[in-house]
FIDRENFI-441412 format. One record per atom (N, C-alpha, C, O): x, y, z; residue in one letter. Coordinates in pm, whole numbers, plus 50000, padded with zeros to 5 digits. Layout:
N
XYZa...
//
This chain:
511
500794988049995m500145002650014m500815012049989m500505020249903m502135012750079k502915023050077k503465027549980k503735038949943k503695012149915h504705014249772h504055022649639h504575029549551h502525018149673s501345024249525s501415036449564s501355044349470s501555042749700e501185055649733e502465063849699e502405075449657e503505057849717y504975061449685y505305067049500y505855075949435y504635056349487n504475055349337n503385068749290n503635078749221n502595066049331k501335081749294k502265095749338k502455106249276k502625092349436k503325110849447k504635112849348k504765124049297k505435104449322n506065099449213n505795106149086n506185117349053n505035097349014s504045101448914s503245114948897s503055119748785s502825120549006k502095134649032k503275143148989k503205150348889k504675142049088s505715148849036s506195151248910s506605161248850s506075143348894r507225139948738r505495144448665r505545149948555r504925143348689k503555148148561k503635167948624k503205176948552k504095169848723g503785183248713g505605191348650g505625202048589g506395186448670w507615188848607w507395188748454w507425198748382w507125173948409s506965177948231s505735185548209s505375186048092s505205189948271r503875199748203r504575215948226r503985225648178r505655217448290l505855231748282l506255233248121l506635224448043l505985250848095p506725251647973p508395253747959p509235252948049p508605256847816l510125251347831l510645264447886l511725265247944l509715276447863k510715285847910k511065285048043k512235286148079k510045283048127v510405281448258v511615269448308v512335269848408v511555259448205k512325248548252k514045254948227k514985253648307k514065260948109l515205266648026l515835277548189l516895275948251l514945285648210i515265293648313i515995287048431i517055290848481i515275276848465g515835268748628g517085263148560g518115268048607g517285253248450f518455252048393f519515261148414f520345256848495f519795274048362f520455284748355f520395286748506f521535288348551f519555287148589l519975289648734l520765279448806l521695282848878l520405266348787l520905256548841l522485258948817l523245259948913l522995260048670f524415259348619f524795272448668f526015273348681f524075284348703a524835293648806a525185289348923a526365290048957a524225284249007f524355281249119f525455270649181f525985271649292f525755257449057l526575251549071l528065256349012l529015248749030l528265268548945l529125270348910l530125282449056l531305282949094l528955289449093l529645294149216l529555286349331l530115291449428l528905272949355i529635264849440i530465261749451i531025260349560i531035258549315f532915252149272f533765265849284f534945263349310f533435281849269l534285289049289l534225292049454l535255293849519l533115292449505w533365290049656w534215282949747w534965287349834w533895268749706l534635257149742l535945258649718l536575257849824l536915261149586f537895260649549f538635274049583f539865275049580f537945282349611q538345299949612q538445301849768q539435307249817q537795299149816i537525299749998i537805286150062i538845285150128i537005275850050v537485266250141v538125260850119v538515257450231v538985253750021f539915246449974f541535252949959f542635247849937f541045267349982l541905275749871l543705272849954l544765272849890l543565270550110d544605267350189d545245255150179d546465253050179d544315246850171d544625228450111d545705232650008d546915231550022d545055237649903f545785240849759f547175245149749f548125240049690f547045259549845y548335266249867y549525259049956y550725260749933y548955250150069k549645241950114k550425234250037k551645233450049k549825229049967l550255215749869l551035220149755l552005213049726l550775231549677i551485236649556i553425238349640i554485233249602i553125247349755k554105249049849k555285231649868k556365229149816k554505224149954t554745216449964t555245206449834t555615195049861t555235208949762y555355200749641y556615206349566y557545199749519y556435221549566q557625231949551q559135228249632q560275229949586q558815223549741l559755223549836l560595209049810l561785206749830l559585200449761k559905185749731k561485187649652k562655186149685k560665192149519t561305191049398t562625200749396t563545197449321t562715211049466s563645216149498s564955209949542s566135210249507s564225204149635t565385191049703t565555184649674t566555179249721t565065180049602s565675165149463s566575172649376s567565167049330s566345182649354y567035191549232y568775195449258y569805194849190y568365200049417i569645204649447i570535190549439i571555189449373i569795177549540s570645167049526s571185162049400s572305157049399s570445162949286q571285159549203q572355167749154q573235162449086q572385179849181n573575188149158n574525188449220n575545192549164n574605183749376v575365188749461v577055189149439v577955193849509v577065182549320e578555179849315e579095192549196e580305194449186e578425198449136e578185204349038e579085220049092e578985223949208e579905227448988e580915235749092e580075248349091e580365256749176e578745252048981r578325261449033r576715258749131r575625263349101r576975251349234i575885250849267i575275261549413i574165261849468i576525269149439d575825278949509d575115288449398d574005292049439d575325292149306e574615298249215e573125292249188e572245300149154e572855278649203l571995274149196l571085275349347l570045281749331l571275271149466i571015275549572i570385284449611i569395284949684i571375297149529e571085312749575e569505314449472e568485320349506e569775306949341s568705315149262s567265305949355s566215311849379s567475292849392i566205284749439i565615295549549i564435299149545i566565300249649h566465309249763h565715320449740h564675323549798h566495328749619t565825341549539t564505340149519t563655345949587t564205330549403g563295327849364g562055323449390g561035327049331g562135314049495n561175305649601n561015309249719n560065306249791n562265318149756g561715323749892g562155310750019g561355306950105g563635305350004m563455292250045m565225292250131m566275296250079m565075286950261s566535290550301s567075273850265s566365263750267s568395274650237v568775260050205v570045260250220v570655268750156v570665252850292a572255250250350a571945235350330a570845229850320a573475228950325v574215220150252v575175212450345v576295217150328v575195205250412y576235200150492y576515188050506y575665179150517y578225185650506d578605175650485d578745163950642d579065168550752d578435149450619t577945145150692t578965135550763t578755128650862t580275136750678d581125123150700d581775129650820d582355120050870d582035140150898s582665143551027s581865141751157s580735145251122s581795138151290d580945138251395d580325153351365d579165155251329d581525165651390f580465176751364f580155181751225f581085184851150f578615182951182f578505182251024f578845197851006f578445207551070f579625196950911s580645211550846s579515216350729s578985207550663s579195229250708l577955237350648l579325239850495l580485243650505l578685236650392i579495234650266i578895245150186i579605253650132i577085244750172y577035257250115y575835262450170y574975253550171y575415273850221e574305279250272e573915292650181e574755300850145e572675293450155s571985308950109s572155319650207s572545318350323s571785330850144r572615344050205r571685348750350r570505345250358r572005352850403a571465356350530a570415365850472a570455373550376a569085361750595d567445359550588d567005367650692d567365365250808d566045379850657r565825389450797r564805376250861r564675375550983r564265368350791d563145359650858d563815349350932d564475339950886d563595351951045m564505344151153m563805330151168m564345320251216m562635330751125g561905313751107g562375310751010g561665301150983g562995311450941l563835304850811l565065298450828l565485288150775l565795308950938d567015301650983d567125284950968d566225276550978d568695283150938i568855266950981i569815266051095i571005266551063i569525264851231m570365257751292m571625250151305m571455240451230m572615249451351p573325234451331p572805226051440p572975214051417p572245228651551h571975220451619h570365212151561h570045200851599h569655219351480q568505214151399q568755209551296q567865203851234q570265210751237a570725199951122a570845181351184a570525170851128a571285183551285y571155169851345y569975159651387y569895147651414y569035171951378s567745166251468s567105160051262s566945148151234s566915169251177y566545168851056y567505156551002y566925154050896y568655146951011y569415139950973y569195127650999y569225118850914y568835125051175n568465113051214n567125111751184n566785099951171n565905123151164a564715120151136a564775112750963a564255101950934a565375119750887a565595115850737a566005101850755a565435093150690a567245098050862k567875083750866k566825073250868k566795063050799k566025077250951e564725067650996e563875064050913e563485052450906e563415074550827s562335075450699s562795073850616s562035075450521s564295069650573g564665062850430g565125071850304g564975071550182g565955082350425g566835091450350g565865107050304g566315116750243g565045105850334k564215121050342k562865123350383k561975114850382k562755134950419i561925134650553i561045150950496i561625159250425i559485152650550t559055168350526t558545170350674t558165161050745t558565181950708l558455184450839l557215197850841l557085203850734l556565201250930e555685211250925e555705213751107e555475205751198e556055227251110s556035230051265s555375246951260s555355254351162s554905249451391e554405261851389e555735274951377e556895272651409e555315286351331s556275292351363s556045300351505s555275296351592s556855312651517f556745318851695f556065330351694f556205339151778f554905330751551t554445341951510t552975344051622t552585354751668t552485333251642e551325328851746e551595336451877e550975346151921e552425331251920a553235334452083a553505346352068a552905353552148a554205351651994f554455369852003f553475376951967f553625388452007f552155374651887f551155388051850f550445381551948f550005389852027f550055367451986g548965368052054g547735361951953g547915356451845g546325364652026e545275365351948e544835372551929e543645370551901e545255384651927g544395399051929g543935405652037g543985417352076g543385393952083g541795398752186g542945410152341g542615420452398g543605405852348a544915413452430a544935424452437a544685429052548a545245435052316f545225443852257f543945452352296f544155464552293f542695448552332r541715455252345r541355460752472r540465469252478r542105455952600e541725465052708e542695475352682e542265486752702e543755474652648d544775488552663d544625494552551d545685500652563d544115499152422f543775507852392f542475506652305f541705497352284f542535521352255r540975527052233r540625523952100r541595522852024r539205521652036g538805526651914g538725505051884g538855496051967g538585504751805e537805489751736e539235484151618e539645489051513e539735469451715p541625470151683p541345466251540p540235462651503p542435467051460p542425459151329p542255444351308p542645437051399p541635438051183k541825426551205k543065419651144k543755422651046k543155409051234m544765402351190m544305387351175m543285382351223m545185381751104d545225366451061d545865361451220d546955363451274d544605353951265r544695344151353r545815334551349r546825333951420r545405326951248e545975313951186e547455316351199e548075325451144e547975306451283a550105311351278a550635305651160a550265295051112a551625313851110s552225308250991s553155295451013s553835294251114s553105285850907k553875276650909k555355276250852k555665284250765k556205267750895i557005269150861i557185251850809i556715243550887i557895246550674l557885234350629l559585230950594l560375238550539l559795219950636v561145218450627v561255204950561v560625194950596v562195205550453c562265189450376c563915189450368c564685198050326c564205173250440a565965170650452a566155160850368a565215154250325a567115159150343q567035147950226q569075144950250q570075151950268q568635126150230i570385128150294i571075117450116i570665106950066i572155126550076t572535121449975t573995117049958t574935123850000t574125107549907e576015102749898e575765100049774e574735097049714e577415102149727n577815102749626n579745096949653n580235092349756n580415099449519s581915093449544s582315101449649s583205094549700s582225112649720e583435122149774e582835124649946e583425130950033e581325116649961g580685114750041g579135113950069g578355111649976g578735115750192e577505121850248e576915133050241e577935139850246e576135140150234y575665156250226y574415153650277y573705143650270y574225166850341l572345165250405l571995176450333l572835185350321l571015177550287i570405191650255i569225195050289i568465185550270i568735203650329v567905211450397v567495224150365v568135234650371v565795221150315l565255230150260l564025243350355l562855239350360l564205252850399k563185255150453k562325264950391k562835270650294k560525270050438t560085279550349t558975279350453t558445271050527t558855291750426r557475295350533r555805293850435r555705297250317r554735288450515i553335291250447i552655299450554i552255298050669i552735309450453t552225326450488t550495321050510t550035313350426t549655325450621p548575323250660p547485329350510p547915338650442p546575324850487v545925329850342v544265336850388v543325336850308v544185342550530t543305348850610t542895362950487t542065362650397t543715372950522s543555382750431s543375376650288s542315381150244s543865369450210t543575365550050t541985360050072t541125363849993t541615350650187v540475348250199v539105358550206v537945358050165v539695365350260d538695376750308d538285385550181d537155390050162d539325387050102t539465394749961t538345388249870t537365393949822t538725374549856l538325368249723l536855363549820l535965359849743l536565363149918r535125364849982r534005375449923r532845373849886r535185390849933i534195400149916i534175403849789i533595414249761i534765396649693q534605395949559q533945387549488q533595389349371q533685375749570l532695364049561l531385371549533l530745372049428l531125377549662v529935384949701v529265389149595v528115386549558v530455398749530i530065405149468i529495401649313i528535406249251i530655390049271i530295382649173i529175373449141i528715370149032i528745369149288t527585357849282t526275367249237t525485363049152t526065384349320a525105388149316a525095390249136a524085388149069a526155393849089l526175401448929l525645385648848l524585384748786l526585374548865l526305363948803l524975357048851l524965344748838l524115361648893v522455353248990v522275366148850v522355361048739v522085379248852v521215385648795v521675387448645v520845392548569v522575384748608f523135378648440f522435368348429f521405369448361f522785354148495a521995343348440a520505344448455a519945335548391a519605353448526v518375351848518v518265358848384v517625353448294v519075374748358v518385380048227v519135372548105v518885375147987v519995363848140f520365356647972f519675343247959f519715336347857f518675338648134a518125327548092a516865329648013a516245323747924a516725344548111i514995344448025i515415352147850i514515351547766i516445357247820g516335361547691g516765345747579g516225344547470g517505338147618v517885326547573v516525316247554v516425308947456v515845316447625s514815307347684s513345309747581s512465302347538s513735326847569s512415329547494s512475329847331s511515329047254s514385331547284k514785327647169k514295312547095k513915308946983k514525306347227i514415292247210i513195290747131i512975290047010i512095290047288s510895282647345s510155292347185s509405286647105s510515304147175k509355311047087k508805301946921k507655301146879k509945296746861p509665289646723p509195273546806p508815264846728p509225270646926i508915258646924i507115265546955i506245263446869i506905270647040a505565279947107a504765277346960a503765270146959a505305284046826k504735288446701k504275275746654k503055274946635k505025265146629t505245253146604t504405242346677t504095231446629t504125246346783n503085238346842n501645244846836n500645237646836n501575256246831e500215262846782e499425255646600e498315251646565e500665257346540g500575251246458g500305238746430g499395236646350g500795231146470a500395214146475a498985210846575a498505199546571a498525219046642k497145222346713k496485225446626k495515217846627k496395232746540e495205238846401e495505222646277e494685218346196e496965216846305l496695205246221l496235195246264l495765188146174l496085188946416a495235182846457a493625186446468a492805178146506a493355197546436r492065201746421r492005198046272r490965203246232r492515192446182q492325187946029q492375204645967q491675206045866q492965214946006n493315223845927n494765222245850n495865224645899n494465216945705y495315214445643y496115230045587y497215228645534y495845236745592h496195249445518h497515256745623h498315264945577h497545253745714v498455259245824v499715259845741v500035251945652v500425271245789h501985270745756h502645265745814h501915258945886h504055262945852f505145263146003f506335271145912f506905270145803f506325279646029e507755288045986e508575284846009e508815283846129e509755280145894a511285274245930a512145285746056a512995293046006a512005286546149e512985294146180e513435291646312e512615285446379e514715295046383g515025289746480g516905279346469g517935283446417g516715268246526c517805261946524c517335249646457c516155246546448c518315243146410k518425233446277k516995225146285k516045226046208k517135216846401e516255212046436e514605213746442e513825204346429e514295226146461i513375232446442i512655238646309i511465240946287i513845240446227c513925243546079c513295228546017c512165226445972c514205221146028e513645207945966e512235202046050e511495198145960e511685200146160l510515198646166l509785210846111l509035207446020l509775219646127s508745227846020s508495223245895s507395221745843s509875220345837e509525216245687e508755201445693e507905198945607e509115191245802t508535181445752t507115179845794t506405171045744t506615189245896l504995197545939l504435200445833l503255197345818l505115206845738n504465214945608n504335203945529n503245204245471n505055193145498v505105181545416v503975173645441v503225169045355v503875172245563a502635161245601a501355168245606a500255162845594a501635184445630a500255192645594a499715187745464a498625182245450a500595190145371s500175187545233s499975174245223s498965171045160s500705164945271e499985150445235e498905147845302e498245138845249e498395152545409l497355150645489l496335157445415l495285151045418l496245168245349s495625177045274s495235168745145s494035169345119s495925162045068t496055152944988t495065137744994t494205132444924t495635135445098v494835123645161v493345121645190v492545112345182v493325138445238d491945141145272d490935143145181d489715142345196d491855146745049n490845154344938n490495139044876n489425137244817n491405129044893l491225113344831l490335105744904l489765096444847l490105108345031r489465100845091r487755106945097r486735100845128r487895118445063r486435125445014r486025119744872r484865116944841r486925118644806e486665113944624e486375096444671e485445090244620e487035092044745l486955078044737l485775073844831l485425062044840l485325081444884i483285077344951i482515083444853i481555076644818i482675096544786a481985099644660a482015090544561a480995089744493a483125081644527n482895074144408n482575060944475n481555057144418n482835054244543i482125041644577i480865047244651i480045038344673i480565056844684s479045057744682s478235057944569s477055054544579s478805062144441h478085061044325h478475052444265h477905051844156h479265044144281d479435026244162d478795022944293d477785021044226d478475020744397l477605009544474l476145017744440l475265009344420l475785027644431r474125027844405r473985027144250r472915023744198r475175030644171t474265030743993t474015012743985t473275012243887t474155001844020p473974987744031p472884986744122p471984981044061p472544989344234l471554987844323l470514995944260l469344992344250l471065009244209t469045013544133t468995004544041t467934998244039t469905001143950m469734993443836m468344978043840m467324974643779m469274972843966i468794960444048i467414966744041i466594964643952i467274973744135s465874977344188s465194984944099s464404976444057s464994992344056g464444998343905g463994981943799g462834979743763g464754975743777y464444966443680y463664955943760y462794950343693y463814951143912a462874943844027a461454948944005a460584940244012a461074960543981e460304965644043e459304963743886e458144960143867e460414968043793v459314968743673v459314951043635v458354946643571v460014945043663m459624932043654m458254928743720m457264924043664m458414932743870r457254931243935r456094938143912r455004933143943r456184948443863d454694954143858d453974957143710d452794960843700d454944954843587i454464953543455i454384939943415i455364932543421i452784934343355p452904919543320p454054920643194p454174931543138p454624913043165g455364908943049g456504912843040g457064908642938g457394922043129e458564925643143e459344916143226e460224922643283e459364907243248n459974892543313n460384890643185n459564885343110n461284893143147t461634892943018t463384886743016t464134892843093t463934876842943p465814875542950p466084886742964p466284889743082p466164894942891e467134905442872e466784916842991e467624925543015e465684916443055n465934921743156n466634917043280n467414924143343n466234900943322l466854891543377l468344895443378l468804898443488l469244895743262q470584895843216q470634911243265q471844913143273q470064922043297v470494930943288v470834933843449v471634941943497v469754922343526v469704923843697v471344916043728v472204919743808v471384903043622i472484893743634i473724902243670i474504901243764i473644913743530d475224921443528d475374927943609d476454929143666d473904936743654e474764947043765e474714938843881e475394945143962e474304928243937s474614921844044s475934914544069s476274909144174s476754915143931r477774904843913r478644920143917r479504920444004r478524930543848r479344943243913r479654949344023r480654955744058r478514946144083l478384950044254l479054942244308l479814946544395l479034924044268s479914918844393s481104919844330s481904920944423s481814920344210e483434927644164e484054937944273e485034937044346e482974949044252l483324960744322l483694954844502l484684958244568l482634946044544v482914942644702v483904936344735v484484937944843v484334925344614t485244913644618t486794924544594t487864922944653t486464935844485d487924939044495d488324949544608d489514952644614d487534954444686l487404961644806l487954955444933l488674962045008l487614942844960l488064931744993l489344929244963l490124930345057l489784926144857d491074923044826d492214933044827d493434931144836d491414945144814l492794955244833l492774960344991l493694967845023l491864957045086s492504958245181s493374945445266s493944947445373s493334932045192k494264926545257k495174929445170k495924919645177k495594936345094l496594932644995l497554941845074l498674938845115l496774955845088e497354965145157e498164961145313e499274965345348e497254951945389a497384946745511a498364934345496a498324925945586a499364932245374q499854920445351q499364911245431q500114907045520q498154906245420n497244897045462n496884888445379n495884881345392n498164888245222v497774875145164v498444866145106v499044870145006v498594851745142p499954842545109p500004846044968p499074850544901p501314843344927l501714840044810l501354826544730l502354820144763l500844820544674n501194807244619n502694805544490n502324801144382n503664807544497i504554805844411i504824798244353i505234788844422i504844795744210e504614785644092e505664787843979e506264798443972e505864778143897a506944789843767a505674780843692a505254769243701a505204797043585f503964792443446f504714802443307f505684809943293f503794798243238c504164804343131c503274815143108c502154812743064c503794831943142l503334842243161l502824846142979l502134856342966l503144838842860t502644838342768t501294837042713t500534843042637t501334824842794d500114818642811d498954823942843d497914825342779d499344827342977c498694839543079c497724846443011c496494846743012c498724852342943i497804870642883i496944863642787i495764867042790i497374851642676r496904849742597r494994842442619r493934842442556r495584837242755e493944832842808e493154846642864e491924846542862e493664855142899i493084868142982i492494874642843i491324878142843i493214876142734f492604880742590f491204872542543f490314878542482f491114860442572t489784854042541t488474859342662t487294856942635t488754864542758r487734872942818r487094885542742r486094889942798r487324889542672y487224900742596y486674898142467y486554908242398y486254886442410a485734882742311a484144891242307a483904895442194a483244893942393k482404898542383k482214915642360k481484923542302k483114915342425l483514930142428l484284942642331l484344954942336l484954929542222i485534931842109i484134933841990i483854942541909i483604922742025s482554921441931s481314936041925s480804942841836s481264935542058q480074944742048q480204957042042q479284964042001q481654963542092q481614976442126q482734977542033q483254988242065q483344972941943n484384971741849n485694979141897n486424986441829n485844975042054f487034974642090f488594963242006f488434951941960f489924970842009v490794963441937v491904957742079v492554963442166v491694946842048l492944943042187l494144939042071l493774933141970l495284941742086e496354930942046e497474931542157e497774940042241e498114915842113f499414912642206f500354911342134f500084907542020f501634913542164a502704911742052a503854906842185a504184912242291a504304891942102s505264884342174s505834879542060s505264876741954s507374878442098d508014869542016d508354855842071d509174848142020d507804854042157e508494839742241e507704835842365e506834843142412e508094822342423d506954822042523d508374825542642d509574822742636d507564832242738v508584833142867v507574826743000v506344826043008v508484823243085w508164814943189w508934827243323w509924834443322w507954824543414v508324833643536v507624826543661v506664818843656v508334830743778s507944822243927s506894834543964s507114845643916s505574831944066g504754840044065g503764835344136g503814823044141g502724840544203d501214839144199d500694839444112d500424850344060d500314827344055k499694830543916k498364835343879k497934837043765k497724837543996l496434840144010l496864853044019l496664858343910l497354860544095r497744874344118r498424880444042r498594892144073r498944876643944l499794884143824l498864884143723l498894893543644l497704871943705s496654870443605s496044881943626s495794889643533s495644885243796q494714899343811q495524912543776q494954923043746q496894911243781v497624926443763v497714929043569v498134938943508v497174916843518i497664921143380i496074923343357i495774932343278i495124916443414y493944920643355y493344933743435y492344939043386y493814938243535n492964950443560n494284963843498n493904975343478n495234961243483l495684970543351l495214969643259l494974981043220l494754959243157i494324956443028i492714968443100i492594980543080i491904960843165n490664970743196n490994984143196n490364991843124n492084988943282n492205004243269n492435010043146n492005021143114n493195001743064a493275011742947a492215013242852a492055022642775a491114997642872i490214998742802i489315011142876i488535016842800i489355015343001n488445023443044n488965038242984n488185047342959n490485039242963y490585051842859y491365052142775y492405058742771y490895044042691a491215044142536a490815058542475a490075067442517a491665057042351g491075068442284g490035064042152g489875052242123g489335075242077d488675073341970d488805057541889d487905050441844d490325055341892d490415043141830d490085030341908d490135018541873d489805034841996k489755021642058k490745003442092k490474991642112k491815011442081t492645005142071t493485000742190t493765011442244t494104990042267v494914986242360v495694976642290v495244969042205v497304977542341i498504973442246i498814968942420i498664976742513i499334952742434v499854940642530v500824940442487v500704933142388v502394945742497r503684939942442r504414930642559r504204934042675r505194920042537q506184912342588q507444913742538q507844908842432q508364923842653i509694920742591i510484917242700i510424920142820i511614906742601v512154899642693v514054909442695v514654914842602v514424907742831n515704913842841n516774907142884n517034910942998n517534898842845d518324889642908d517554881543011d517054870942975d517444885543126d516984871143216d515474880943254d514624875743327d515254893843203k514104903943264k512924900443164k513054900543041k511864897543226v510684904443072v509664913943160v509294912143275v509394922843086r508544938043076r507304934842998r507294932242878r506274935243075i505164935542981i504354950043033i504144954243147i504074954542922e503424968642856e502224971542807e501754967342701e501774977942877v499914977942811v499734990142760v499954998142851v499394996842642e499895013942596e497765011242532e497015002442489e497755023442565d496215029842503d496945039242454d498125042142468d495735045542370h495895058842294h494935070842332h494395078942257h494865069542481g493805081042502g494195094142551g495395095542525g493745104042609k494215116542637k495205116242742k495535127542780k495845105542808g497165106342873g496785116743012g495865124843021g497575113943088i498035115643240i499425127343232i500535127543180i498355138843338d499525150143385d500495148443456d500185142743560d501645151043446k502675147843503k502485146943666k502955138543743k501445160643701e501715161143843e500185148743932e499755146844046e499925143943803d498715134343850d499465120443872d499215112243960d500295119643789l501245104443828l501085096743924l500535085843936l501905106844027q502045098944147q501105098044235q501455096544352q500135098444212y498655094244274y497645087244207y496475087144245y498155080644094i496655075744014i497435057344077i496885046744047i498275058044132w498075044944226w497055043244317w496555032044329w496725051244374d495865058244486d494535049344442d494385045944325d493635046244538r492805037444515r491445047644509r491135055344601r490755046144394y489655052144305y490215067844276y489335076444271y491485071744258y492055086944221y491635087844098y491895079244014y490965098344076r490815099843849r491365109743859r491515117243955r491835110343720v492705122743677v491825133843649v492155145443674v490335129743582d489995140243525d488835148443631d488105157843599d488915142443753k488205147443852k486675145943811k486055154843870k486135140943761e484425137543691e484285124143677e484605116443587e483555122143817h483235106743772h482345101143648h481365106643599h482925089343612r482015082743541r482065067443579r482835062843664r480955058243491s481575043843557s482195041343438s482105046543326s482975030343494a484665021143404a483425013943342a482375010243394a484055012943168v483375005143114v483544988443125v482874979843068v484544986943206i484824973643237i485444973443383i486144983543395i485454966543486g486294967443647g485444972443723g484254971643692g485834978943842s485344982743964s486304993543978s486164995944098s487245002343935g487985014643925g488705014044042g488905025644078g489375003344149l490204999444250l491344990944155l492264985744218l491324988943984g492764978243967g493514984043975g494364978444044g493964997743930l495685001144004l496214999544128l497334995044152l495445002944204s495705002444349s495924984144377s496944979644429s495144978344345i495374963444318i496644963344266i497574961644345i496874964944145v498034958844071v499184963644135v500194956744144v499044980444201k500444982244306k501034970044426k502184965844441k499764966644502n500024961444556n500424948944610n500814946244724n500204938944472v500494930144381v501634925744361v502274915344372v501754938444322l503304940244248l504484942844354l505654940044328l504034949144489l505054950044525l505444938544632l506544938044685l504114926644663l504074915844741l505444908344639l506144899344686l505574912444536h506254903244420h507434908144411h508294901144357h507674917844448k508854926544506k509364931944347k510524935644330k508294931944228a508634936144109a508654948644083a507954956844143a509674952043966r509364969443935r508174971043845r507474962343794r508094983643836f506424990043817f506335002643738f507445007043770f505965009543677g505805021343632g504795025943490g504135018143422g504885037143477v504175044143380v505055056543309v505915064043356v504435055543163r504745065543101r503655067043055r502725059043048r503765085342996s502385089242958s502795104442917s503775109942968s501945110842820a501765118242698a500395127042722a499255122342713a500665138642751l499265143442755l498875140742581l499815141342502l497285137642521g497215137542394g497435123842348g496595117642283g498725118542387k498995107442297k498905095242383k499585085642349k498215094542480g498015078042527g498735078642679g499105089042733g498845064742739s500025060642850s500165044442813s499635035842743s501315046642918t501855031342868t502165022743045t502905029443116t501845014243087f501945006943207f502295000143167f501954996443054f503764991443287w504524982343242w504794979343403w504544985743505w505384967443379f506034959843527f507104950343463f507054947143344f507964946443538e508784938243538e509274926543615e509424928443736e509574914443567l509744901843641l510774897043641l511454903743563l511444888043689e512474877843638e511734863443594e510844857043650e512504861043469a512254852043383a513004840143434a514224841643434a512584829443474s512684814943507s513274806843377s514304800143376s512334808843263e512864800643161e512234810443036e511294818143051e512964808542913v512444817342827v512544802542689v513524796042653v511014801442641r511244797242514r511024798742384r509934803442352r511854795542295s511174802142124s509714796242092s509254784842097s509194809142056l507914807641999l507964797241875l507294787441843l508814802441833k509574791041663k509294775741747k508464766941724k510344776641851g510604761541922g509504754641985g509544743642041g508714760941972s507724754342088s506394750841960s505294746141991s506664753241867l506074750341739l506164736541663l505624735241553l
//
């Protein structure tokens, strides 16, 4: 029970954060970045400044000691010692430890800083400590500054006014001693340096950071508001346009402005709006065309049935044939709609087999005998050889049949439809040509859509349901076949598709 309540609280908090405007989120992120930056500045400049300073001074002392140890036999060692003393503020002394009393060989020049003086008795203690530590040791000791000045509170009783602020922390003395042996004997190298309290520096940096913090917060707020407005404004405009698009306002235009991704999104949404507008128009045409194609045969069937029922002597074979033909046409339309839905859902299994494509086309031509004799259509088939292919014979026959039907529906005044079979290496191309008015280039990309009509004026097809090209496209896609159309206004159209030939037999050889 507690776990479910915890999940509910988390989901509510996440939902609340996710519903915040982008502008508010960007301001929050900028302020968070400024806050983290200030934290790092305060930590490194105030809290850990003394530790970093001590670490750097210790490293500097150790490296200087090692450098002198490596060059202790050089003739100009005294110059090296003086340069280190002057450049790094260190006292340097080199002792010869071969005798009972250490003899001072090299020493940096006198310094007024009494805390950095290296006394002879100290050399013995440093030597013994280095011996115990493997030849090198680093020590830290307090200076006499704290004992001499006190904590500053004692002055308040003897003097008037507010006492000046003093560094209460005692200064530290760092000592590094190293024992070096060479061919001439054993040496003790001692270096001393002072670690000065950084209290005054910290106070100075603190005042600066307070000012920097105030300025940075103000700058972060102003900068965040400006940048967030610039970034969120085109996104907000795109969002408003998307809402209009969701309300089926396909005439909305998205302005390509802002960063690259937003420009690309705007261009994509413009394309999507154009495509949705086209699809919506096609949907309206589809509903209108299907309604017309369904109403026409139903009206014919209903009208002839009422005539045969109400008028004596009208129950003739001719009237019955009209009812049968219109019923068959209605059945074909419904069947094509179901087939197209299955094909578009790719829910049609293919029965792949090898068959003679040329014989299949000849067989399809026999179905048009009545159309040729009654309406004077001319159908020609041009082929030089019999071609075998692998595929679903029933579906490919449907493709050829629908292409011929389409050519018949849009044939020109000569009512001629020509089917060509062209063999090229291992490919066979089937072309169906008509001499109609042709298709405009702007309409070529839409002719494979269901019920798309070039002339936009609905008329009943001479033969077929009007869904033929959509079925053709989906069947050929299932066979992974290439297909297309060539068309010229006033000259007609040629639809084609290509399949791989599995076997080619010469027509003459078959005879």
